ROLUMDO-879623 format. One record per atom (N, C-alpha, C, O): residue number from 0; residue in one letter; atom name; x, y, z. Coordinates in nm, 4 decimals. Example, Ala and Ser with C-alpha at 12.3 -4.5 7.8 and 13.67 -1.06 7.14 Angstrom:
# ROLUMDO-879623
+-----+------+------+----------+----------+----------+
|  nr | rest | atom |        X |        Y |        Z |
+-----+------+------+----------+----------+----------+
|   0 |    A |    N |   1.3190 |  -0.5690 |   0.7800 |
|   0 |    A |   CA |   1.2300 |  -0.4500 |   0.7800 |
|   0 |    A |    C |   1.3200 |  -0.3300 |   0.7800 |
|   0 |    A |    O |   1.4236 |  -0.3319 |   0.8465 |
|   1 |    S |    N |   1.2850 |  -0.2250 |   0.7080 |
|   1 |    S |   CA |   1.3670 |  -0.1060 |   0.7140 |
|   1 |    S |    C |   1.2900 |   0.0030 |   0.7870 |
|   1 |    S |    O |   1.3409 |   0.1138 |   0.8039 |
+-----+------+------+----------+----------+----------+
END
This chain:
# ROLUMDO-879623
+-----+------+------+----------+----------+----------+
|  nr | rest | atom |        X |        Y |        Z |
+-----+------+------+----------+----------+----------+
|   0 |    X |    N |  14.9675 |  16.4945 |  10.9282 |
|   0 |    X |   CA |  14.8408 |  16.5615 |  10.9529 |
|   0 |    X |    C |  14.7307 |  16.4992 |  11.0022 |
|   0 |    X |    O |  14.6725 |  16.4238 |  10.9243 |
|   1 |    X |    N |  14.6908 |  16.5109 |  11.1041 |
|   1 |    X |   CA |  14.5558 |  16.4413 |  11.0810 |
|   1 |    X |    C |  14.4511 |  16.5749 |  11.1322 |
|   1 |    X |    O |  14.4970 |  16.6811 |  11.1744 |
|   2 |    X |    N |  14.2850 |  16.5421 |  11.1175 |
|   2 |    X |   CA |  14.1955 |  16.6518 |  11.1638 |
|   2 |    X |    C |  14.1630 |  16.6251 |  11.2776 |
|   2 |    X |    O |  14.1552 |  16.5079 |  11.3145 |
|   3 |    X |    N |  14.1369 |  16.7287 |  11.3585 |
|   3 |    X |   CA |  14.1091 |  16.7392 |  11.4959 |
|   3 |    X |    C |  13.9644 |  16.7650 |  11.5017 |
|   3 |    X |    O |  13.9332 |  16.8639 |  11.4353 |
|   4 |    X |    N |  13.8524 |  16.6977 |  11.5692 |
|   4 |    X |   CA |  13.7472 |  16.6766 |  11.6033 |
|   4 |    X |    C |  13.7024 |  16.8003 |  11.6888 |
|   4 |    X |    O |  13.7567 |  16.8275 |  11.7959 |
|   5 |    X |    N |  13.5982 |  16.8747 |  11.6339 |
|   5 |    X |   CA |  13.5056 |  16.9713 |  11.7133 |
|   5 |    X |    C |  13.4089 |  16.9160 |  11.7722 |
|   5 |    X |    O |  13.3161 |  16.8589 |  11.7150 |
|   6 |    X |    N |  13.4248 |  16.9303 |  11.9073 |
|   6 |    X |   CA |  13.3135 |  16.8956 |  11.9959 |
|   6 |    X |    C |  13.1982 |  16.9740 |  12.0733 |
|   6 |    X |    O |  13.1191 |  16.9334 |  12.1585 |
|   7 |    X |    N |  13.2131 |  17.0871 |  12.0214 |
|   7 |    X |   CA |  13.0855 |  17.1588 |  12.0636 |
|   7 |    X |    C |  13.1000 |  17.3061 |  11.9384 |
|   7 |    X |    O |  13.1898 |  17.3527 |  11.8683 |
|   8 |    X |    N |  12.9431 |  17.3392 |  11.9676 |
|   8 |    X |   CA |  12.9317 |  17.4509 |  11.8586 |
|   8 |    X |    C |  13.0449 |  17.6030 |  11.9197 |
|   8 |    X |    O |  13.1022 |  17.6887 |  11.8523 |
|   9 |    X |    N |  13.0411 |  17.5876 |  12.0331 |
|   9 |    X |   CA |  13.1378 |  17.7138 |  12.0825 |
|   9 |    X |    C |  13.2487 |  17.7156 |  12.0457 |
|   9 |    X |    O |  13.3132 |  17.8204 |  12.0483 |
|  10 |    X |    N |  13.3119 |  17.5743 |  11.9917 |
|  10 |    X |   CA |  13.4722 |  17.5280 |  11.9585 |
|  10 |    X |    C |  13.4726 |  17.5787 |  11.8313 |
|  10 |    X |    O |  13.5763 |  17.6294 |  11.7885 |
|  11 |    X |    N |  13.3228 |  17.5707 |  11.7290 |
|  11 |    X |   CA |  13.3341 |  17.5854 |  11.5934 |
|  11 |    X |    C |  13.3365 |  17.7052 |  11.5761 |
|  11 |    X |    O |  13.4144 |  17.7540 |  11.4943 |
|  12 |    X |    N |  13.2690 |  17.7653 |  11.6341 |
|  12 |    X |   CA |  13.2376 |  17.9003 |  11.6364 |
|  12 |    X |    C |  13.3811 |  17.9955 |  11.6275 |
|  12 |    X |    O |  13.4211 |  18.0755 |  11.5429 |
|  13 |    X |    N |  13.4307 |  17.9525 |  11.7413 |
|  13 |    X |   CA |  13.6114 |  17.9941 |  11.8027 |
|  13 |    X |    C |  13.6775 |  17.9537 |  11.6747 |
|  13 |    X |    O |  13.7270 |  18.0440 |  11.6073 |
|  14 |    X |    N |  13.6840 |  17.8462 |  11.6375 |
|  14 |    X |   CA |  13.7796 |  17.8247 |  11.5231 |
|  14 |    X |    C |  13.7852 |  17.8614 |  11.3815 |
|  14 |    X |    O |  13.8770 |  17.8598 |  11.2995 |
|  15 |    X |    N |  13.6523 |  17.8976 |  11.3747 |
|  15 |    X |   CA |  13.6162 |  17.9780 |  11.2491 |
|  15 |    X |    C |  13.6536 |  18.1103 |  11.2292 |
|  15 |    X |    O |  13.6782 |  18.1651 |  11.1218 |
|  16 |    X |    N |  13.6563 |  18.1617 |  11.3510 |
|  16 |    X |   CA |  13.6844 |  18.3222 |  11.3801 |
|  16 |    X |    C |  13.8251 |  18.3271 |  11.4191 |
|  16 |    X |    O |  13.8703 |  18.4399 |  11.4388 |
|  17 |    X |    N |  13.9163 |  18.2108 |  11.4366 |
|  17 |    X |   CA |  14.0394 |  18.2282 |  11.4779 |
|  17 |    X |    C |  14.1452 |  18.3204 |  11.3822 |
|  17 |    X |    O |  14.2551 |  18.3565 |  11.4242 |
|  18 |    X |    N |  14.1091 |  18.3429 |  11.2868 |
|  18 |    X |   CA |  14.2173 |  18.4356 |  11.1577 |
|  18 |    X |    C |  14.2886 |  18.3164 |  11.0691 |
|  18 |    X |    O |  14.3220 |  18.3395 |  10.9530 |
|  19 |    X |    N |  14.3122 |  18.1749 |  11.1360 |
|  19 |    X |   CA |  14.3483 |  18.1066 |  11.0675 |
|  19 |    X |    C |  14.2623 |  18.0397 |  10.9221 |
|  19 |    X |    O |  14.1411 |  18.0533 |  10.9051 |
|  20 |    X |    N |  14.3379 |  17.9805 |  10.8442 |
|  20 |    X |   CA |  14.2604 |  17.9008 |  10.7479 |
|  20 |    X |    C |  14.2063 |  17.7621 |  10.8055 |
|  20 |    X |    O |  14.2795 |  17.6848 |  10.8674 |
|  21 |    X |    N |  14.0961 |  17.7422 |  10.7842 |
|  21 |    X |   CA |  14.0560 |  17.6085 |  10.8701 |
|  21 |    X |    C |  13.9445 |  17.5415 |  10.7688 |
|  21 |    X |    O |  13.8352 |  17.5871 |  10.7348 |
|  22 |    X |    N |  14.0063 |  17.4228 |  10.7335 |
|  22 |    X |   CA |  13.9091 |  17.3511 |  10.6505 |
|  22 |    X |    C |  13.8545 |  17.2309 |  10.7780 |
|  22 |    X |    O |  13.9119 |  17.1813 |  10.8750 |
|  23 |    X |    N |  13.6946 |  17.2140 |  10.7112 |
|  23 |    X |   CA |  13.6398 |  17.1616 |  10.8244 |
|  23 |    X |    C |  13.5837 |  17.0312 |  10.7605 |
|  23 |    X |    O |  13.4969 |  17.0561 |  10.6769 |
|  24 |    X |    N |  13.6085 |  16.9068 |  10.7763 |
|  24 |    X |   CA |  13.5215 |  16.7989 |  10.7351 |
|  24 |    X |    C |  13.4030 |  16.7812 |  10.8192 |
|  24 |    X |    O |  13.4162 |  16.7338 |  10.9320 |
|  25 |    X |    N |  13.2546 |  16.8254 |  10.7607 |
|  25 |    X |   CA |  13.1335 |  16.7626 |  10.8314 |
|  25 |    X |    C |  13.1015 |  16.6175 |  10.7670 |
|  25 |    X |    O |  13.1055 |  16.5855 |  10.6482 |
|  26 |    X |    N |  13.0650 |  16.5302 |  10.8931 |
|  26 |    X |   CA |  13.0591 |  16.4014 |  10.8560 |
|  26 |    X |    C |  12.9835 |  16.3601 |  10.9777 |
|  26 |    X |    O |  12.9824 |  16.4097 |  11.0903 |
|  27 |    X |    N |  12.9026 |  16.2274 |  10.9137 |
|  27 |    X |   CA |  12.8170 |  16.1459 |  10.9969 |
|  27 |    X |    C |  12.8830 |  15.9870 |  10.9825 |
|  27 |    X |    O |  12.9255 |  15.9402 |  10.8769 |
|  28 |    X |    N |  12.8806 |  15.9165 |  11.1153 |
|  28 |    X |   CA |  12.9221 |  15.7599 |  11.1130 |
|  28 |    X |    C |  12.8477 |  15.7223 |  11.0175 |
|  28 |    X |    O |  12.9078 |  15.6718 |  10.9227 |
|  29 |    X |    N |  12.7211 |  15.7307 |  11.0089 |
|  29 |    X |   CA |  12.6257 |  15.6323 |  10.9249 |
|  29 |    X |    C |  12.6348 |  15.6745 |  10.7541 |
|  29 |    X |    O |  12.5789 |  15.6070 |  10.6677 |
|  30 |    X |    N |  12.7233 |  15.8095 |  10.7225 |
|  30 |    X |   CA |  12.7504 |  15.8290 |  10.5905 |
|  30 |    X |    C |  12.8558 |  15.7656 |  10.5075 |
|  30 |    X |    O |  12.9719 |  15.8049 |  10.5192 |
|  31 |    X |    N |  12.8205 |  15.6576 |  10.4131 |
|  31 |    X |   CA |  12.8918 |  15.5779 |  10.3209 |
|  31 |    X |    C |  12.9887 |  15.6284 |  10.2524 |
|  31 |    X |    O |  13.0999 |  15.5755 |  10.2512 |
|  32 |    X |    N |  12.9588 |  15.7436 |  10.1825 |
|  32 |    X |   CA |  13.0582 |  15.8529 |  10.1049 |
|  32 |    X |    C |  13.1418 |  15.8743 |  10.1810 |
|  32 |    X |    O |  13.2550 |  15.8429 |  10.1444 |
|  33 |    X |    N |  13.1305 |  15.9176 |  10.2776 |
|  33 |    X |   CA |  13.2647 |  15.9765 |  10.3879 |
|  33 |    X |    C |  13.3282 |  15.8712 |  10.4001 |
|  33 |    X |    O |  13.4446 |  15.8783 |  10.3606 |
|  34 |    X |    N |  13.2821 |  15.7368 |  10.4565 |
|  34 |    X |   CA |  13.3584 |  15.6109 |  10.4488 |
|  34 |    X |    C |  13.4787 |  15.5922 |  10.3545 |
|  34 |    X |    O |  13.5958 |  15.5604 |  10.3750 |
|  35 |    X |    N |  13.3810 |  15.6354 |  10.2004 |
|  35 |    X |   CA |  13.5013 |  15.6254 |  10.1086 |
|  35 |    X |    C |  13.5963 |  15.7284 |  10.0883 |
|  35 |    X |    O |  13.7031 |  15.7044 |  10.0319 |
|  36 |    X |    N |  13.5651 |  15.8456 |  10.1314 |
|  36 |    X |   CA |  13.6738 |  15.9584 |  10.1076 |
|  36 |    X |    C |  13.7728 |  15.9904 |  10.2388 |
|  36 |    X |    O |  13.8864 |  16.0368 |  10.2283 |
|  37 |    X |    N |  13.7106 |  15.9582 |  10.3566 |
|  37 |    X |   CA |  13.7954 |  15.9769 |  10.4680 |
|  37 |    X |    C |  13.9371 |  15.9162 |  10.4503 |
|  37 |    X |    O |  14.0310 |  15.9806 |  10.4971 |
|  38 |    X |    N |  13.9605 |  15.8054 |  10.3908 |
|  38 |    X |   CA |  14.1399 |  15.7527 |  10.3964 |
|  38 |    X |    C |  14.1776 |  15.8760 |  10.2993 |
|  38 |    X |    O |  14.2608 |  15.9548 |  10.3442 |
|  39 |    X |    N |  14.1301 |  15.8985 |  10.1834 |
|  39 |    X |   CA |  14.1857 |  15.9888 |  10.1181 |
|  39 |    X |    C |  14.2156 |  16.1522 |  10.1548 |
|  39 |    X |    O |  14.3060 |  16.2258 |  10.1154 |
|  40 |    X |    N |  14.1078 |  16.1765 |  10.2416 |
|  40 |    X |   CA |  14.1284 |  16.3157 |  10.3282 |
|  40 |    X |    C |  14.2522 |  16.3272 |  10.3801 |
|  40 |    X |    O |  14.3253 |  16.4252 |  10.3658 |
|  41 |    X |    N |  14.2841 |  16.2016 |  10.4568 |
|  41 |    X |   CA |  14.3841 |  16.2002 |  10.5636 |
|  41 |    X |    C |  14.5120 |  16.2329 |  10.4665 |
|  41 |    X |    O |  14.5958 |  16.3205 |  10.4878 |
|  42 |    X |    N |  14.5082 |  16.1435 |  10.3556 |
|  42 |    X |   CA |  14.6395 |  16.1278 |  10.2762 |
|  42 |    X |    C |  14.6618 |  16.2511 |  10.2199 |
|  42 |    X |    O |  14.7819 |  16.2731 |  10.2041 |
|  43 |    X |    N |  14.5859 |  16.3426 |  10.1826 |
|  43 |    X |   CA |  14.5806 |  16.4895 |  10.1254 |
|  43 |    X |    C |  14.6236 |  16.5945 |  10.2395 |
|  43 |    X |    O |  14.6756 |  16.7004 |  10.2044 |
|  44 |    X |    N |  14.6055 |  16.5703 |  10.3571 |
|  44 |    X |   CA |  14.6439 |  16.6255 |  10.4737 |
|  44 |    X |    C |  14.8100 |  16.6333 |  10.4496 |
|  44 |    X |    O |  14.8673 |  16.7423 |  10.4500 |
|  45 |    X |    N |  14.8632 |  16.5395 |  10.4340 |
|  45 |    X |   CA |  15.0108 |  16.5596 |  10.4413 |
|  45 |    X |    C |  15.0548 |  16.6679 |  10.3333 |
|  45 |    X |    O |  15.1589 |  16.7150 |  10.3791 |
|  46 |    X |    N |  15.0342 |  16.7133 |  10.2454 |
|  46 |    X |   CA |  15.0750 |  16.8280 |  10.1754 |
|  46 |    X |    C |  15.0420 |  16.9466 |  10.2489 |
|  46 |    X |    O |  15.0972 |  17.0493 |  10.2095 |
|  47 |    X |    N |  14.9638 |  16.9555 |  10.3477 |
|  47 |    X |   CA |  14.9233 |  17.1025 |  10.4021 |
|  47 |    X |    C |  15.0149 |  17.1939 |  10.4418 |
|  47 |    X |    O |  15.1355 |  17.1714 |  10.4531 |
|  48 |    X |    N |  14.9669 |  17.2837 |  10.4604 |
|  48 |    X |   CA |  15.0921 |  17.4158 |  10.4523 |
|  48 |    X |    C |  15.0672 |  17.4699 |  10.6199 |
|  48 |    X |    O |  14.9601 |  17.4661 |  10.6804 |
|  49 |    X |    N |  15.1786 |  17.5121 |  10.6640 |
|  49 |    X |   CA |  15.2121 |  17.5323 |  10.7959 |
|  49 |    X |    C |  15.0817 |  17.6821 |  10.8095 |
|  49 |    X |    O |  15.0685 |  17.7808 |  10.7372 |
|  50 |    X |    N |  15.0137 |  17.6430 |  10.9200 |
|  50 |    X |   CA |  14.9310 |  17.7661 |  10.9451 |
|  50 |    X |    C |  14.7778 |  17.7187 |  10.9081 |
|  50 |    X |    O |  14.6814 |  17.7807 |  10.9531 |
|  51 |    X |    N |  14.7642 |  17.6140 |  10.8300 |
|  51 |    X |   CA |  14.6061 |  17.5719 |  10.7963 |
|  51 |    X |    C |  14.5610 |  17.5102 |  10.8740 |
|  51 |    X |    O |  14.6447 |  17.4218 |  10.8923 |
|  52 |    X |    N |  14.4578 |  17.4885 |  10.9561 |
|  52 |    X |   CA |  14.4215 |  17.4023 |  11.0330 |
|  52 |    X |    C |  14.2832 |  17.3007 |  10.9693 |
|  52 |    X |    O |  14.2022 |  17.3409 |  10.8858 |
|  53 |    X |    N |  14.2832 |  17.1575 |  11.0356 |
|  53 |    X |   CA |  14.1995 |  17.0555 |  10.9605 |
|  53 |    X |    C |  14.1100 |  17.0259 |  11.0971 |
|  53 |    X |    O |  14.1544 |  16.9976 |  11.2084 |
|  54 |    X |    N |  13.9808 |  17.0396 |  11.0599 |
|  54 |    X |   CA |  13.8887 |  16.9884 |  11.1697 |
|  54 |    X |    C |  13.7943 |  16.8843 |  11.1136 |
|  54 |    X |    O |  13.8020 |  16.8613 |  10.9929 |
|  55 |    X |    N |  13.7137 |  16.8243 |  11.1807 |
|  55 |    X |   CA |  13.6198 |  16.7323 |  11.1566 |
|  55 |    X |    C |  13.4913 |  16.7394 |  11.2702 |
|  55 |    X |    O |  13.5098 |  16.7402 |  11.3919 |
|  56 |    X |    N |  13.3657 |  16.7440 |  11.2080 |
|  56 |    X |   CA |  13.2657 |  16.7763 |  11.3181 |
|  56 |    X |    C |  13.1527 |  16.6714 |  11.2471 |
|  56 |    X |    O |  13.1127 |  16.6665 |  11.1308 |
|  57 |    X |    N |  13.1237 |  16.6031 |  11.3464 |
|  57 |    X |   CA |  12.9871 |  16.4969 |  11.3414 |
|  57 |    X |    C |  12.8897 |  16.5477 |  11.3444 |
|  57 |    X |    O |  12.8300 |  16.5624 |  11.4510 |
|  58 |    X |    N |  12.8395 |  16.5931 |  11.2227 |
|  58 |    X |   CA |  12.7106 |  16.6674 |  11.2214 |
|  58 |    X |    C |  12.5871 |  16.6084 |  11.3555 |
|  58 |    X |    O |  12.5218 |  16.6786 |  11.4327 |
|  59 |    X |    N |  12.5897 |  16.4780 |  11.3447 |
|  59 |    X |   CA |  12.4861 |  16.4181 |  11.4505 |
|  59 |    X |    C |  12.4777 |  16.4744 |  11.5962 |
|  59 |    X |    O |  12.3716 |  16.4954 |  11.6551 |
|  60 |    X |    N |  12.6465 |  16.5038 |  11.6648 |
|  60 |    X |   CA |  12.6732 |  16.5633 |  11.7620 |
|  60 |    X |    C |  12.6892 |  16.6817 |  11.7696 |
|  60 |    X |    O |  12.7222 |  16.7275 |  11.8790 |
|  61 |    X |    N |  12.6724 |  16.7649 |  11.6634 |
|  61 |    X |   CA |  12.6674 |  16.9040 |  11.6377 |
|  61 |    X |    C |  12.5650 |  16.9849 |  11.5385 |
|  61 |    X |    O |  12.6020 |  17.0721 |  11.4598 |
|  62 |    X |    N |  12.4439 |  16.9455 |  11.5541 |
|  62 |    X |   CA |  12.3483 |  16.9732 |  11.4614 |
|  62 |    X |    C |  12.3302 |  17.1325 |  11.4330 |
|  62 |    X |    O |  12.2785 |  17.1895 |  11.3369 |
|  63 |    X |    N |  12.3913 |  17.1841 |  11.5510 |
|  63 |    X |   CA |  12.3962 |  17.3229 |  11.4895 |
|  63 |    X |    C |  12.4671 |  17.3981 |  11.3697 |
|  63 |    X |    O |  12.4325 |  17.5101 |  11.3320 |
|  64 |    X |    N |  12.5497 |  17.3392 |  11.3252 |
|  64 |    X |   CA |  12.6358 |  17.3974 |  11.2224 |
|  64 |    X |    C |  12.5293 |  17.3821 |  11.0747 |
|  64 |    X |    O |  12.5672 |  17.4254 |  10.9659 |
|  65 |    X |    N |  12.3917 |  17.3129 |  11.0941 |
|  65 |    X |   CA |  12.3140 |  17.3082 |  11.0078 |
|  65 |    X |    C |  12.3383 |  17.2281 |  10.8415 |
|  65 |    X |    O |  12.2709 |  17.2631 |  10.7446 |
|  66 |    X |    N |  12.3856 |  17.1796 |  10.8379 |
|  66 |    X |   CA |  12.4628 |  17.0900 |  10.7294 |
|  66 |    X |    C |  12.3134 |  17.0330 |  10.7002 |
|  66 |    X |    O |  12.2237 |  17.0369 |  10.7844 |
|  67 |    X |    N |  12.2961 |  16.9692 |  10.5444 |
|  67 |    X |   CA |  12.2059 |  16.8763 |  10.5182 |
|  67 |    X |    C |  12.2328 |  16.7635 |  10.4139 |
|  67 |    X |    O |  12.1456 |  16.6937 |  10.3620 |
|  68 |    X |    N |  12.3816 |  16.7558 |  10.3887 |
|  68 |    X |   CA |  12.4406 |  16.6930 |  10.2739 |
|  68 |    X |    C |  12.5531 |  16.6618 |  10.3676 |
|  68 |    X |    O |  12.5929 |  16.7333 |  10.4595 |
|  69 |    X |    N |  12.6094 |  16.5167 |  10.3222 |
|  69 |    X |   CA |  12.7317 |  16.4688 |  10.4139 |
|  69 |    X |    C |  12.8188 |  16.3723 |  10.2764 |
|  69 |    X |    O |  12.7519 |  16.3182 |  10.1883 |
|  70 |    X |    N |  12.9457 |  16.3656 |  10.2784 |
|  70 |    X |   CA |  13.0414 |  16.4847 |  10.3527 |
|  70 |    X |    C |  13.0179 |  16.6129 |  10.2944 |
|  70 |    X |    O |  13.0015 |  16.6264 |  10.1732 |
|  71 |    X |    N |  13.0157 |  16.6992 |  10.3685 |
|  71 |    X |   CA |  13.0612 |  16.8451 |  10.3366 |
|  71 |    X |    C |  13.1895 |  16.8895 |  10.3875 |
|  71 |    X |    O |  13.2306 |  16.8516 |  10.4972 |
|  72 |    X |    N |  13.2699 |  16.9870 |  10.2944 |
|  72 |    X |   CA |  13.3965 |  17.0155 |  10.3394 |
|  72 |    X |    C |  13.3805 |  17.1593 |  10.3434 |
|  72 |    X |    O |  13.3179 |  17.2045 |  10.2476 |
|  73 |    X |    N |  13.4228 |  17.2471 |  10.4336 |
|  73 |    X |   CA |  13.3677 |  17.4134 |  10.4225 |
|  73 |    X |    C |  13.5409 |  17.4723 |  10.4922 |
|  73 |    X |    O |  13.6018 |  17.4178 |  10.5843 |
|  74 |    X |    N |  13.5854 |  17.5956 |  10.4131 |
|  74 |    X |   CA |  13.6781 |  17.6352 |  10.4364 |
|  74 |    X |    C |  13.6746 |  17.7848 |  10.4589 |
|  74 |    X |    O |  13.6630 |  17.8698 |  10.3706 |
|  75 |    X |    N |  13.6870 |  17.8069 |  10.5982 |
|  75 |    X |   CA |  13.6876 |  17.9434 |  10.6805 |
|  75 |    X |    C |  13.7850 |  17.9999 |  10.6870 |
|  75 |    X |    O |  13.8882 |  17.9328 |  10.6845 |
|  76 |    X |    N |  13.7938 |  18.1370 |  10.6973 |
|  76 |    X |   CA |  13.8994 |  18.2184 |  10.7606 |
|  76 |    X |    C |  13.8334 |  18.3300 |  10.8000 |
|  76 |    X |    O |  13.7343 |  18.3593 |  10.7332 |
|  77 |    X |    N |  13.8740 |  18.4269 |  10.9268 |
|  77 |    X |   CA |  13.8077 |  18.5583 |  11.0001 |
|  77 |    X |    C |  13.6489 |  18.5208 |  10.9923 |
|  77 |    X |    O |  13.5736 |  18.6181 |  10.9912 |
|  78 |    X |    N |  13.5838 |  18.3804 |  10.9863 |
|  78 |    X |   CA |  13.4809 |  18.3730 |  11.0087 |
|  78 |    X |    C |  13.3773 |  18.3681 |  10.8480 |
|  78 |    X |    O |  13.2594 |  18.3565 |  10.8144 |
|  79 |    X |    N |  13.4780 |  18.3810 |  10.8025 |
|  79 |    X |   CA |  13.4071 |  18.3628 |  10.6370 |
|  79 |    X |    C |  13.4059 |  18.2728 |  10.5785 |
|  79 |    X |    O |  13.5164 |  18.2229 |  10.5571 |
|  80 |    X |    N |  13.2968 |  18.2102 |  10.5271 |
|  80 |    X |   CA |  13.3339 |  18.0554 |  10.4246 |
|  80 |    X |    C |  13.3793 |  18.0931 |  10.2977 |
|  80 |    X |    O |  13.3089 |  18.1664 |  10.2282 |
|  81 |    X |    N |  13.4745 |  18.0574 |  10.2634 |
|  81 |    X |   CA |  13.5484 |  18.0677 |  10.1369 |
|  81 |    X |    C |  13.4601 |  17.9745 |  10.0351 |
|  81 |    X |    O |  13.3910 |  18.0200 |   9.9439 |
|  82 |    X |    N |  13.4728 |  17.8570 |  10.0624 |
|  82 |    X |   CA |  13.4278 |  17.7372 |   9.9780 |
|  82 |    X |    C |  13.3722 |  17.6477 |  10.0550 |
|  82 |    X |    O |  13.4229 |  17.6235 |  10.1645 |
|  83 |    X |    N |  13.2713 |  17.5896 |  10.0172 |
|  83 |    X |   CA |  13.2097 |  17.4331 |  10.0188 |
|  83 |    X |    C |  13.2018 |  17.3336 |   9.9556 |
|  83 |    X |    O |  13.1292 |  17.3778 |   9.8666 |
|  84 |    X |    N |  13.2206 |  17.2184 |   9.9252 |
|  84 |    X |   CA |  13.2365 |  17.0798 |   9.8620 |
|  84 |    X |    C |  13.1403 |  16.9890 |   9.9134 |
|  84 |    X |    O |  13.1810 |  16.9314 |  10.0143 |
|  85 |    X |    N |  13.0134 |  16.9537 |   9.8730 |
|  85 |    X |   CA |  12.9871 |  16.8665 |   9.8947 |
|  85 |    X |    C |  12.9662 |  16.7265 |   9.8272 |
|  85 |    X |    O |  12.9290 |  16.7334 |   9.7101 |
|  86 |    X |    N |  12.9826 |  16.6049 |   9.8774 |
|  86 |    X |   CA |  13.0231 |  16.5164 |   9.8407 |
|  86 |    X |    C |  13.1439 |  16.4589 |   9.8349 |
|  86 |    X |    O |  13.2451 |  16.5254 |   9.8572 |
|  87 |    X |    N |  13.1501 |  16.2967 |   9.7970 |
|  87 |    X |   CA |  13.2829 |  16.2493 |   9.8092 |
|  87 |    X |    C |  13.3330 |  16.2348 |   9.6682 |
|  87 |    X |    O |  13.3212 |  16.1361 |   9.5956 |
|  88 |    X |    N |  13.3929 |  16.3539 |   9.6406 |
|  88 |    X |   CA |  13.4624 |  16.3634 |   9.5118 |
|  88 |    X |    C |  13.6273 |  16.3789 |   9.5490 |
|  88 |    X |    O |  13.6736 |  16.4879 |   9.5823 |
|  89 |    X |    N |  13.7048 |  16.2639 |   9.5399 |
|  89 |    X |   CA |  13.8170 |  16.2961 |   9.5661 |
|  89 |    X |    C |  13.9148 |  16.3841 |   9.4783 |
|  89 |    X |    O |  14.0223 |  16.4218 |   9.5250 |
|  90 |    X |    N |  13.8695 |  16.4197 |   9.3334 |
|  90 |    X |   CA |  13.9386 |  16.5242 |   9.2614 |
|  90 |    X |    C |  13.8915 |  16.6583 |   9.3353 |
|  90 |    X |    O |  13.9785 |  16.7421 |   9.3589 |
|  91 |    X |    N |  13.7486 |  16.6861 |   9.3763 |
|  91 |    X |   CA |  13.7396 |  16.7880 |   9.3796 |
|  91 |    X |    C |  13.7646 |  16.8462 |   9.5108 |
|  91 |    X |    O |  13.7674 |  16.9671 |   9.5333 |
|  92 |    X |    N |  13.7821 |  16.7564 |   9.5932 |
|  92 |    X |   CA |  13.8605 |  16.7471 |   9.7381 |
|  92 |    X |    C |  14.0027 |  16.8061 |   9.7214 |
|  92 |    X |    O |  14.0457 |  16.8806 |   9.8094 |
|  93 |    X |    N |  14.0855 |  16.7733 |   9.6014 |
|  93 |    X |   CA |  14.1766 |  16.7881 |   9.6108 |
|  93 |    X |    C |  14.2470 |  16.8806 |   9.5781 |
|  93 |    X |    O |  14.3621 |  16.9108 |   9.6095 |
|  94 |    X |    N |  14.1398 |  16.9469 |   9.4827 |
|  94 |    X |   CA |  14.1310 |  17.0916 |   9.4244 |
|  94 |    X |    C |  14.0840 |  17.1935 |   9.5564 |
|  94 |    X |    O |  14.1114 |  17.3135 |   9.5600 |
|  95 |    X |    N |  14.0362 |  17.1477 |   9.6235 |
|  95 |    X |   CA |  13.9631 |  17.2693 |   9.7085 |
|  95 |    X |    C |  14.1109 |  17.3209 |   9.8194 |
|  95 |    X |    O |  14.1660 |  17.4292 |   9.8383 |
|  96 |    X |    N |  14.1312 |  17.1937 |   9.8685 |
|  96 |    X |   CA |  14.2829 |  17.1856 |   9.9428 |
|  96 |    X |    C |  14.4075 |  17.2484 |   9.8700 |
|  96 |    X |    O |  14.4917 |  17.3051 |   9.9396 |
|  97 |    X |    N |  14.4243 |  17.2410 |   9.7286 |
|  97 |    X |   CA |  14.5211 |  17.2950 |   9.6773 |
|  97 |    X |    C |  14.4903 |  17.4192 |   9.6523 |
|  97 |    X |    O |  14.5850 |  17.4977 |   9.6482 |
|  98 |    X |    N |  14.3175 |  17.4858 |   9.6228 |
|  98 |    X |   CA |  14.3278 |  17.6446 |   9.6282 |
|  98 |    X |    C |  14.3589 |  17.7059 |   9.7666 |
|  98 |    X |    O |  14.4249 |  17.8086 |   9.7822 |
|  99 |    X |    N |  14.3031 |  17.6302 |   9.8676 |
|  99 |    X |   CA |  14.3014 |  17.7241 |   9.9734 |
|  99 |    X |    C |  14.4100 |  17.6662 |  10.0824 |
|  99 |    X |    O |  14.4475 |  17.7435 |  10.1706 |
| 100 |    X |    N |  14.4647 |  17.5237 |  10.0783 |
| 100 |    X |   CA |  14.5348 |  17.4951 |  10.2008 |
| 100 |    X |    C |  14.6483 |  17.4012 |  10.1236 |
| 100 |    X |    O |  14.6655 |  17.2808 |  10.1426 |
| 101 |    X |    N |  14.7163 |  17.4810 |  10.0378 |
| 101 |    X |   CA |  14.8575 |  17.3964 |   9.9982 |
| 101 |    X |    C |  14.9673 |  17.4901 |   9.9748 |
| 101 |    X |    O |  14.9430 |  17.6082 |   9.9497 |
| 102 |    X |    N |  15.0867 |  17.4448 |   9.9816 |
| 102 |    X |   CA |  15.1946 |  17.5518 |   9.9764 |
| 102 |    X |    C |  15.2088 |  17.5591 |   9.8032 |
| 102 |    X |    O |  15.2889 |  17.6367 |   9.7511 |
+-----+------+------+----------+----------+----------+
END
């Protein structure tokens, strides 16, 4: 499974309000820590549960999401943010996925 890119703020709002669990990777192309954790993020998605959705947002293209540090990972359902992880910590990312997005 791979993360789908979000290309507009309207799409972002629609996804977080969809009723499904949505894990969003908020990143920037120039972010060194993101390049470090990105391959691990894709590997962790292989343990994903059906029904959870995985997305990525380039914060330079979507400034409306208001992120101040990258990488940031957020989990949403029904428009509510359940959890946020800031930084490239593979163990914490695995915990986030296990808690919210795994079988």
